[in-house]
N, C-alpha and C positions, 0 to 999 in steps of 0.2 A: 350588429355591426354598427345599424345606422345609428341607435343611441349610444356608442362609444365615441362615431364622430361626431352628433351633437354635442358631446360634453365637449374632446376638447378643441368644436367648433367656441365656446360659450368660455371655453382657458382660453380661444386664442384671441376672441374678441378681450376679455380683461385685460390681457398685457399687453396690447396694444393701446386699448383706454391709459393705461397705467402711462407707459412712455410718453403718453401723447401731453400726459400734465407734466409730465418730471420733468420736460425741459423750465418752464416760466415758474416752478415750484423752487426748484435749484436754483436761478436767478433771483424768488423772489428771498430764500434763504443766505443768499449771498450779498443783497442792495439793501434788502429792506422795505420803507413806502419807497426809496429814492426808484423802484421798476417806473412807478408812472412818469419817470420820466427820459426814460427810454422808448425808442421808435415800435409801435404796435407793428409794425412792417416788419422786422424784423424780428419780432417777438414771433409773430406770426409762420413766418415761413419756416421757418428752425424747426419749430414745435411738428410742423407737418416736415418738415422734412426730414426730421427723428425716426417719427410715427413710420414714416414707409420702412428706412434702413434700419429701424427695430424686430417689424414685422418679417420682411424678410430673414433678420439676421435668427429672431425667434423660432422659425419656421426651420431652417438651414440647421441649426443645433439640436432638434429634435428635442424642442420643452415641452410636446405636447401627444410624447408618448408613452411618460409615464403615470401616471394614475395618485390624484393629489391625496389621497388617501393615506398614500406608503412613499408619502416623499422624504427623499435621504439626502446626506451628504454627495452624490451620486446628480441629483436635480439642482442641488447648488451647485457643484460645478459646470452644469449644463448652464444654466442661469449666468455664471459669474461670465462663463467665453460668450456668450451669448451677447452680456449687456455691456463687456469689455469691446468687443468688436465694434458694436453700436455708435459706442460711445467716441470710439477712436475715430472709425469714419467720417462720422459727423463733423468731430470739427476740423476733422483734414481736407473736408470741403469747406468748409465756414475760411479755413486760413488762406485757402486757395481761390475764395473767393474774392473776401472781405479783408484777410489780412486780420479777422478779428479785435480789430479796432476798438469794438463799439461794446466788447464782452470782455467781463472780469476773467483772468486767468486762473482762478481756483475752479469757477463753474460748473468743466469738465470735471473731476473729482466731488465734488455736490454731486451733483446729476449723479452718477456713478450710485453711490452709497444708496442714496434716497432709491434710485429705481430697484433694485438690492431688495434693499428693506419694503419696498412696493408686493415686487413678484414672493421675493420669499418670507417676509412675511403672512401673505394671503395663503399662503399654500399650507405655512405652518397652521395659523389660526384653524381652516378646513380640520387639518389632522387629526388635531385637538380634541373641537367640536365634536366629530365623527367619534372616535374612540372615546368622549367623555356619553355619546347618545349610547354605544353599544353598553355599557358598561352599565348604562339606566336600565337598558332593556333586559340585561341580564336580571338585574335587581327583582326586575317586570314578571319575568316569566318563573321566579323562582327557582333559577339553573340550579347543582347543585355540581361542584366539581368537587376530584379527587384531591382529595391531601398529598401530595410531592412533595420528599425532600431531595436536593437537590446536594452533589459532593462535588465540586471543584467551585471556585466562585472566579471563571472563564469569561474568555468570549460565545466559548457556548452557552455557558449561564445564560449571558447578558440575551442573549437572542433568544432562548426557549423561553425564558422571564416576561420578557418584552409581546412577544406574541401573543401571551398567555396573556395579556391585560389586554392586548388589542385584541383577539380574536373573538367572535361569539362561540363560536363551534368548538374550540378547545372543551375537551370532561377536564381539564388539569390544572390546581391552585398551587401556583411551589408557595410553603407554609414556612421554610427558612433553607440556611443555604451551610453546608460545612466545607471550610477553606483546605484546602490543602497545605497551605503557608500562613503563617503569626498576622502576615501584613495585612488582610483583607480584615479578621476579625474586628467585630463589634461596627465593623462600616455598612451601608447599605446601597441594595441592589434595582431600582424600578420599584420602591415600597418595600423590599423581601430583606431582612435581615441576617449577616454574614453572622453566625450564631456558636462557631466556635471554632477548633482546627480539628482533622477529620482523626485526629486519636481520643478526639473526645464525643466521639461520635453514638454511644452507648447512653451518656449521660444526654447527650440534644433529644433521642428520642423519647427516655425518661420525660423531659420536662415538659416538651411537645405533646405529651401524652395525659400529665395533667390541664394542661390549655384548654381551649372552646375548639381546639383544632382535631385533638387526639393523635394515634398515634398516625402517623404516614402513612398511607398505601403505597405506597409506591416509592422504593429506594431509587436515584437516579444519578446512574455515572455520567460526566462529563470526558469527554475526550483526554486530560489530565489525568482524572483518575484511575480511568482505566488501566492507563503506563503504571502505574502506583503498588509496592512491593506491598500495599496493606490489603490490595482487593481482594486477595482470596478470603480473611477475615472479613471486610463485608456484607460476601456470603453469608457466613453463617451467622451473624448478626442480624439481617435483613428474615434468612430463616426463625430465628430463635424469638422476634415479633411480627412474623404472621404478617409478611411486607412483601412485595414482589420486586425483585429485582429486577432494570431496567438498563439504556444506557441513551444519551441522545446523536445525535447525527454527527458524525466527524462535521469540525470544521471549514474543512476544506469543499467540501462535499456542502455543505451554504453556499458556501462562495463561488464552486461552477454551479450551483444549481441546481444540483443532483439529488435533494434532500427539502423536504419541508423541515420549518424550526422546529415546527409544533409536536413533528414525526417522534416517537418514543419506542425505542424498538426491546426484545427480551435478548438479555446480558447470553453472545453464545462463546464456547469454552472457550475458542482462537480472542477473546477479547480479555482476557485476565493473562496473559505472555506475562505482564510484569513489568514492561519492556517500552518500548519504540519502538513500532517495527523498524526497517531498513526499509530507504526511500530511494528514488530511484533518479538519476540523472538522464529524464527523458531527450534533453538536447544529444544530448552527445548517445545518446544511444538510436537516437533517431537519425543521427549523421551518421553511424555504425552500419543501419537498416535499410535504409533507407532509398531503394533504387539499385538492392544485392537481389542475387540468387540463393536464397535460402532452405534449406534441407533437414528436416528435422527426423532424426530414430527414435522410434516408439511415442508415436504421433498422437495415438489413442488413448495413452496412460494418463495415468494425474498429473506429472508435471510434464511431457509431452504435449497434452492439447491445449494446458494453460500457457506454455512455451509459444504454442503456433495462437493462441488467442493473443497475448498479446505481442509477438512477430507481424502480426497481419497488422496492425492499428499501427506499425510505426511507415507500412507504403513500403515492401520488397517490391522487385522486381516482378520474381512471383516467390511460389512460396511450395516445398515438395512434402509430402507426407509420407512416411514409412512407416508402414507395423506391421509387425504379423499377424494381428486379430481381426478378422474379416468385419466384425460389429463396433467394435471400438475407434476403427480406421471409417468406414461408414460413419458412424455418429459424430466423427468431430467436420468431418466433410460436411457432413448436410449443416453444420452448426456457422461453416463459411458460408458455405452457401450464402445462407439464409444474412449472415451479417456482414460481409464482404462479395458480395456479388459480383465485384468487378475486378477482383483482385486475382490475379493468374494462377492456377496453381494444380498442382497436382498430383491424386492419393495412390499412392502404389500400394499395395501386398508383397512384401516379401521378409524375410528374417537375416537377422545380422548373423547369424551362422555361416548364411547360407556366400561365399564367398564372390562366385560368377554371379549371382544377383546383386549384389551389391554392385560387384563393379561394373554389370551392366547398367544400373541406376546412377548411379555417379555420371556413366559415357554421356549417358541419356538427356541428364540436366544439367552437367557442370556447373554443378554448385560454388558460390564462392564464400559463404558460411552453412556450415553443418554443426549442430548441435545436437550429442549422441547422447537419447534417454532411454534406449532400449536396455532392458535390465530386469535379473529377477532379482528381487527384492526383500522377499518372503522368509526369515533366517530359518523357520523348521524347516521350513520345505527345501529349501535350498540344501541343509544341512543332510535330509534325508536322498538327495539327492543329488551327489556333489558336482557329476559329469556334467549333470544339464547347466547349473552354475554357472562352469570352467566356460561349457560351449559357447554360453549367452555372453556372457558379466565379463567375461576373459576372453576366448579367443575371439567374439562379434567383437568386443571392441577394436581390437587387432584387424578385424576387417574394413572396419569403418577406418582407420586411422591408417592403415596402408593405401585406400580408396582413396584419400584425402590426397595423400604423396602422388602417388600418380596423374591425381585432376589439378594438380595442381591451387588446388583449393585452402583459399588464406586463413583461415580461422577454421579449427574444431573445438569445439567445448563437449568435452568427458564431463556430465553430470557426476560425482562420487558421493560419499556416503559417510557421517562418522562412525561408521564401523570399520572403516579400514584403518583406523586407527587402533594398533595391537589388537589384530583381529581374534577373536575369541572362538570366531565359526566361518564356516565355509564361505559362506555370502561375505562376510565383511573382505575374506582373505582374496575373493574373488576380484572385489570392486580393487583392491589393492594393487593386486596384475597388472588391473586396467589403468590405473595409477604409473604402474612402473612402466609401460611401454610407450605410454605419452609424454612421458617423464625423458624416456629412454632416447624418445624420438625429437623432444624439443633439445636436447642436449647435443643433439650433432651437428657437424661442421655445417655454412650453410649448401653446400655443396652438392652435400647429400643427402640432407632434407627439405629442400625446398624450401619453396616462398611460403607452405604451410607455417603456422601458430599454432601448437595444439598446448590447449589451453585448460586446465583441469579444474572442476569449481566441486569442494566440499562442505556437503549443511548435513543437517540431524532429523528429526523426524519431521513430516509433515504430515499439519494438522486435515484429517478430512480426508489420506488419498485414501487409495485402493490398499488394501492389509494393513491397516493402521490401526493400533486401537479405540480413538474417539466412533470410528462405524463401528468397532466392536462393543463399545461401551453402550452406543446408541440403539444399536438392535437388543443388545440385554436388558435395556431400559424398558422396548417394550413388550417385550417377551414376558416382563414382569421383577426379569434377574434372575438367578445374581449377578456383580457384574466379577467378574473374574480378574483378578490379578495374580502375578506368576511369585512375587515377592515382597513384603509387605517397604522393604530398604530400595527395589530399584526406581532410579530414575535414569531420566529422559531427555535431552535438548529437544526444543518443539518449534517450531516457526508455520506458519502459514503458505496455502501454494502460491497463493501470488508473491509472499515474500519472498519466500525460495526461485521460483523465475524471475523477479527483478535480480535480484544476486545473480543468476548466470548469466544474464542480460550486461549487467555493469561490470561482471567478472573478465567476459567476450570484450569489452570495449575497455578494457583497463590491459587484455593481458596482448592485444594485437599491438599495442603501443612497444612491447618487447620488456613488460614487467614479470612472466616469469622465466626469464633467463636463467640457465641452470637448472631450472625442471622444480622453481616452485609450484605449492598449489595455494588457490585461493580457501578463505573459510570464511563464513562470517560469523561473526560476532554476537554469537547468541546466547548470552544474559545466564542467567542460573539455571541448569538444570532442574527440572518438572519431577520429584517423587510422580507415580503412575495412582498409586493409592488415595494420595488427594488430589490428584484427576479426575479419581472416580466418583470420590465424592461431592467434588463439585460438579458433577454430570450431573448426582441425584438430586442435589440441591436445585441448581438451575433446570430442571425440572419437577419443583413444585412439593417433591419428595425427601425421607428423610433418612439418612444411612444410618442402616444396622434395624431400622425399623417398618419402614418402608419396602426399604431394599435392601438388599446382606451384598457386602461384598465379603467373597471368597477367597482365597486364600490358596494357590495350584500348583505352587513351586516352581522352580527353574525350569523351561524348554531347553533341550538341546542346544548349546551353541549359544544362550545367551547369557550375557552378562549384565551384572547389577547394577553399570553403571558406565556411559560410553562416554570419551574421550575425542575434542578438537583436536587436540596436538598433543603427542610423545613428548615428551619428558625433554628429548635431547633439542626439540625443534621450537625454538621458543617463536612466539607470533611475532610478527612485522606488520606492523601498521602500517596501511597505504594513501594514499589520499582523495579515497571514499571512506568516510564517517560506516563504522559496523564492516570493514569489506577485509582482513587481514591476511599474510602471505607465511605459510610452513615452507622448511627447509627439509622436506623429508630425503633419505636417503637415493641415491641412484643408479640406478645397476647399469653399468654400459651393455648398449644395443644389440651388441653379438654376443653377447653372455643372453641375455634375456631371447633374443631371438631363440638358441636354439634349444632353453628352455621349454619355450612357447611350441614349437612344432613336437617337443617328444610330449608337451601336454595336450597336444591334438592328438596327434596317437593313441594315448593310453584315455583320453577322455570319450576320442570315438567308437574307442572297442569296446568301452564302461568299462575299464579295469580300474576298480575304484583306487585300491592297494597306490597303485604307482601312480594316481593321479594326484593322493595325496600328498604322497613323497616329493613329488616334483613342486604342489605348493609349498611344501615346507621349507626347500631348496634357494624359492624367491624372497617367501615369507619367512624366515625364521623362525618369527610370534608367535605363529600360529603352528600348537602342536599337537593333532591327535592326540588323545591317549594312548592309541593303540602301536605308535610308530614315533620311533624318535630318531631324527637325520640331521646328520652334521651339515652346516650351516654353507652353501657356493664360497662362501668368503671361509677359506679355507684356513687362511694365513691371522686368519682372525676372531678369536674365542666369541663363539654367540652372547655370553656377557657383554663384552666388551664391545662388540661390536653394537649392539643395542645403543649403548651411553655415548658410542663416539659419532656413531654416522644416524642416529638419530631412528626414527623405527618409519614408520610406516602406514603411514595415516589413509 
């Protein structure tokens, strides 16, 4: 600490000295030898006065909090502010005392540029000297750095190359850059050439192989490259040439000080989604959540726990966590205690199936915003246990929704799934029924619905969530394989957990302004679907293994209720964009509240009594697209044939 203080004091003395000589030098530059005709007392008084003013200004603007070795544009900006204030104050004082009768009017301008050069130039000279000494030290030590090839010639690449040249500790040396566009090919970035475009990656690697550098040891992707549609090919190319695939920190993390520019990380499967992830309008979400009482059901699950984390960061008045699983609830509660110890919160064991318990919780907490994430989501398990799926996913949603109405909750957000579109399984149908109930409530007249807005958010598979394919593949890889895929052609939409939750929060903010009038549903634009077999191959390659040689991929056949591909929209519900990029609106069929209430009462009776046949029949009445093989049930839309109903009303998402 004393050493830092000594250095800052030395820098301060240096700057004050430069300020002291800047006034007479500026005057000399203006009038030349004519300076001898000016009164020495005026010059000395003005120089001394400016020295005192400049010293105060320099310290006030924090010129000594930075490190000269890492002088940057921010430091230059601070210097400019400090010099401008000091020069302005000096000449204001001189004008008030002497009317500047003896001084040329251009002297302040000359002094400003002169002092900027004296202060900024010395810092730049010091930085250059230190960087050169570091480079010489590396040469003397015979330091060998790993050759790396960058894909992407943007700001992240520039920051990484700059730090590798500056730092004595980095083990990397950038030997070339592959650009994503033609515009930067042939140009140079801190002495590193942009060799070609990404479609010529293999040619670049072969060319480097014949050079003194040899084949690069690592292929490093920047943020733009991670979102490129060819990133899957690069995984295979890296494997072919024995290169390790890695990625740079995101530019946003660098700007916010969350990452080291020299840190390169293994590429995770979520990095290869091939599209930019949706981003949150944080100010609007903070306005929605800040100071509000918020309740999350299913708070211990993958989506629920991420919801809790993000909501807590926006400063709610209180946060209530509800979950039926003791351990999951305990885990997220402990995490909140560590990260947000001052946030008023309550963790409550409770099952959304239990209407009385949910009512007690709402009476006790009086939430203003409710996020309903409690659900069974594993398709084969719900297919084999349809009554349990209906009791939790469908009737549990009804219990929460009616509790919201009774408590006067401002906004309820139902988290749904793409499997609710043309559902081929009980899980998808149970979520579609949940959507139908919230839609029916949303379309009620205000005097019947009350103040509550019912917002439904639909999205696809979440990478890394419990029960999803990625954790399964990871476990299978750890066991040595094989990785099991149910069908070679099966595809799914994917997003990250954080992205899914950001969508939920953004949709809640939009929904409270009436965007979902008429029972509309929010859907994320998830880009193109991903083939599961390709996902398996990528995970094997990213583990440093070879598909088909080191680890087998086994096709096991479709499971009960499993579809080859999922849909985000029904054919008859065309997407409508919203003011938020990546968030769209669907307009699926809306069922009358009186009709759906009657069927739900019957569903409660059949599911509670575990009358599976009757449960499936009732599901099909509200969701005619869902037709179990053993039954054929006439739609409740008796005046409209099923085929026509699908075409006209759209389905069921």
